[in-house]
N, C-alpha and C positions, 0 to 999 in steps of 0.2 A: 171568834174575836181575839182569843189569846194568842193566835198565830200571827196577828198583824203587829209589826213593830218597825220602827225607823231607827237608823243608826244616828249617833250624835245627838246634839241638842240644838234648839232654835225654833223659830216660827216655821210651821209647816207651809210649804209652797203649794201652788196650784196642782201639781202632779200628786203630792201627798194627800191633798184634800180629795182628789178624784179616787185615790186608793181607799180612803176612808169610806167614800160613797160605795165603791164596788164591794167592800168587805161588809157592808151593812152597819158600819159605825154611825153613819148618818142616814136616817130614813126620811121619807117624804110622803105626805098625804096625796100629792099629785106629782107627776113626773118633774124631774129637775129641769129648770130652764137652761137653754143652751149657753147663756152668758152669766149664769149665776155664780160660777166659780171665778174669783178674781186672783191676781198674782199671789196674794198672801191672806186671803179671807174668802168667806162664803156669804153671799147675800141671804138674808132670812126674809121669808114672805109671811104676810098676814094670812090667817085662816079665815073661816067663813063667819065667825061670830065675834063681836066686840061686847064686853061686859062693862057697862057703866058702873063704877064703884064709888063709894062715899069718899074714900081716901086711898092714897098709896099705902102699900104694905109689903112686908117680907113674910114668907111662911114660917120661918124659924126651923130649927133642926128636926122637929118631930112631925111636921105637917106638910101636906102638899098644897100647891096653889089652888087646886080645885076645892080642897077643904075650906080654904079661906073664902073663895068665891061664893060658896053655897050660902054664906050668911052676910057677905059684904056687898053683893051685887044689888044694884037698884033696878036695872032692866037690861035686856039683851037687844043688840042691834045686828041685823042681818047685813053682812058685807058682800054677799054674793053678787049683787048688782051695783054695789057702791053705796056709801052712806056718808053723811056729813058728821064729822067729829068736831064738837064745839070747843072754843077756847075756855080755859078755866075748869074743864072737866077732866076726870081721870078715867081711862079705859084700860081694861086688861084684855088682850087678844091672844088666844092660843095660836102658835105659829105652825106652819105646815111642816117644819123640820123638827125631828126629835133625834136624840143622841144615845148611843151605846158606846162610850169611849173606852179605848184600851186604858189600862191602869196608869200608864205613864203620861197620858195626854190630858192636859187641862185646856180651858178655852176662856176667852174674854170677848165681850161684845162692845160695840160702839156705834152710835148713829152714823149713817152714811152722810157724805158731805152735803148733799142737797137737803137732807132732813135737818141738819144743824142750821143751814142758811135760811130755813123757813121758821126757825125758832120752835121746832117741834121737839118737845122733851120726851125722849124714849129711853127705856131701860129694860134689859132682858132679865127674866126671873126664872130660876130653876126650882124644882121641888126641893124642900128641906134646906133652902139656901138662907144664909144670913148676910149675904152681900148681893147688891145689884150688879149685873153685867159680868159676874165671875162664875164660871162653871168648873167645879172641882175635878181633879183627876179621876178618871174612871166613871164619871157620871153616866147614869142610865135613866132616861125618862124624857118627858116632854119639855118644851120650852114655851114660855109666855113672854109677851111684851107689854110693858106699861107704856101707854101713849097719852101725852097731855099737850095739845097745841097751846102755845103760850100767847101768840100774837094774832095769827090768822086761823080762822076755821078752815078745815081741810076736807076734801072729798077723797076717801080712801076706799079700797075694795079688796076682796080676797085676792091674794097674789101681789099686792103692793109691797115694795121693798123699802123699808125705812131704816133698817139697821143691818149690821154685818158682824160676823164672828170670826175670830182668829184662834188657831189651835197652836199650843205651845208644848214643847218637850224640854225639860231641863232648864238651866239658867240661860236666859236670853238677853236681859237688859245689860247694857254696857255700864261700867263704873266710870268715874270721872277721868281717870288716866286713859281708859280705852276710848272714851269720847274724844279726848284731846288728840290721841294718836290717829284716830280715824279722820278727824278734821284736818290734821296736818297732811295726811295722805290723800284725802278725797275732797277737801273743801266742802264741808257740810253746810255752812252758811257763809254768805258773802261778807265776812269780817276777818280781818287779820288777827284780831285779838278777842276772840269770843269769850263771854262769861260762861263758865261751865260749873254747874253745881246740880247734881242729880239730873243731868240733861244739859242741853246747850240752849242758851237764852236767845229769845227773839225780842226785838223792839218794834215799836209801832211807827208807821209812816204817816205823818201829818204835815209834811212839807208841801210847799207850792200854793198856787192860787186857785187851782182847779178843784175837782171833786176828790175828796180824800176819804169819803165814807158815805154810808147811808143809814138813816134812822127809819125804823119801821113805822108806818102809819097804823093807828088803831082803827077798829071798826071798818076794816076793809072787806072786800068780797071773799068768797070761798075760793081756795086754790085746790085744783085737782093735782094730787101728787104724782100722777102718772102722765101728765101732759106737758110736753116741752114747748117753750116759746109761745105760751098761750095767754099770757097776761102782760099788759102794759106796765112797765117799770114804775112810772109816776103815779099809778093808781094805788101802789102799795108802799112806796119808799119815798122819803124826802132826801134828796142829795145834800151832803154836807160839804160846803165850800171851804177850802183852806184859808183863802184870803191872806196868806203869808203869816198867819198868827202862830202856827205850829203847836196849837193846843186845842183841846176839846173837853168840855164839861159833860161827863156821863151823868144823865139824870137817872134817879132811882127807878127801877122796873121798866126802863126803856130798852129796846133791843137795837143793836148797832152791827153793821157789817163794816169792818175795817181791814187793813192789810198790813203785813209785816214790812219793816224797812229792809230786811235782808231777803235775798233769794235763798231758797232752801234746796238742798240736793240730797236725795236718798239713793245711795249706790245700790246696784243690783243684788248684792249679798246681804242687804240690811232692810229692815222696815223701821218705821218710827211712829211715835205716838205723842200727841200734844198733851201735856199735863193740863187738865181743865181748870184748875183753880189753885192759886197760890196766895194765901193771906199775907205773905211777906212782901208782895209787890203791889198790893192794893185791894180794896174791897169790891172786887168784881170777878165774874167768872168769864173765862175766855175759852172758846173752842169747844162746843158741844161735840163736834165730830172730829175725833182725834186721830184716826188712823191715816198714816201716809204710807203708800205702797212702795215696794222696791221699784226704782226707775222714776219716781216723782222728781221732776227737774233734772233728769239725767241728760248728759250731752247727746245721747242718741236722739233726743227730741229736738235737737238743733239749738240748744241753749245751754247756759251754765247755771241752771237753777230756775225755780218758779217760786214766786212769793206766796206766803201762806195767808189765806184769807182767814180773818179772825171774827168769830161770832161772840159778841161781847154784851154782857148784861151787868149793870152796876147793882150793888146791894146797899140797902139801908140809907145811905147818904149820897149826895152828889159828889163826884170824884173827878178831879182834873187829871187828864193824861196829856203828856207833851211829846212832841216829836223826838224819837230816839229813846223813849222810856221803855224799859223792859216790861213786857206784858205777858210773857208766857215762856214755857220751857218745852223743848222737843227732846224726848228720850228715845235713843236709838236701840234697836234690838237685832240680834243676829238672826238671819234666815238659816234653816237647817241645810238648804241647798238653794242655788239660784232658781228662780221661777222660770217656767218655760216661756211665759209671756210677761213682759214688763209693763208697768203703768205707762199708758200713752203710746205704746208700740203697736199700732194697728188694732187697738181694742176699743176705740171710740171713747177714750177717757175724756170727761167733760172739762177737767180743770188743769190739764197739762199746759205749761207755759203761760200760766195765768198771772194777772195782776189783780187789781181790785175788781172782783167779779161776783155778781149775785148768782143765785141758783139757776139751773137750766130752765126753770119755769117762766122766766121773764124775758121779754124782748124790749128793746129800746123804744121809748115812746115816740 
């Protein structure tokens, strides 16, 4: 492992991830799926057993996740043939992937887009970690996922992919001046005068008389996370009509799918991540699934950007959002090298050139 190294700094691309696999830095309980490596990330798969636990936890600097599971688990669930994970419950699932990272490589995880759009709260945990979704440089050990469905019960199985992981080397996040320079060169968002502060701001689209968003229905049926176009939209979602008002009241603990007012562009030599919560713009969380791959909204897809779908949940009190109000920030990061395959370029990407769009599990009623 000490012989594996990459020049420069940045997010590792698909070829770099393949090199980690070939060098044994990423190991698998079952063979790697053919489409598991993405342009700037690796999909992670659920293992065979889910442990229902009393509450979420972090192992801390001196303990493993297994140590904590030994006394926190309530019961075990076999995922080999599929099992229902209930809303309001917390599950810990060992993943099929484990890591033996080189000393200079760190990693970070984030839910996949479809996971966030189903309001499934997921976080990756490493042994001896003090943060969720953060894997320190040189980490060697197993990976676990905390899974907690918030709105819909889900049917998941061994091999289901709910989250993804990115690998980083050196300084990768752009500062404000670099964000501005990149926007002037590449038009990151469809705005002539974007607000830039630790990322580039996105606002919300609530204009028009048609459907401007969706509110999730509670007490709906089970959703199989591996089945596309399997559910009628109206069985699970209430369309929100704009009616020209340009505003929406977010009710506490309700889940909404909304869309950005600006089209987003991620150039091939960059990746981006949505900042999930910013108390300075309102008491709500936006975008569980924060990774935007190189090529998202790129002109090769036949357009000049794709709008960002926003997964929104209000906290504590009702909160009014208005058309054009800033609702999140997109932080751009350098790639170490251009990926061999860009998002949407012949790889079956589900959300390229999107507008307001639910997850791939739903068909129009």
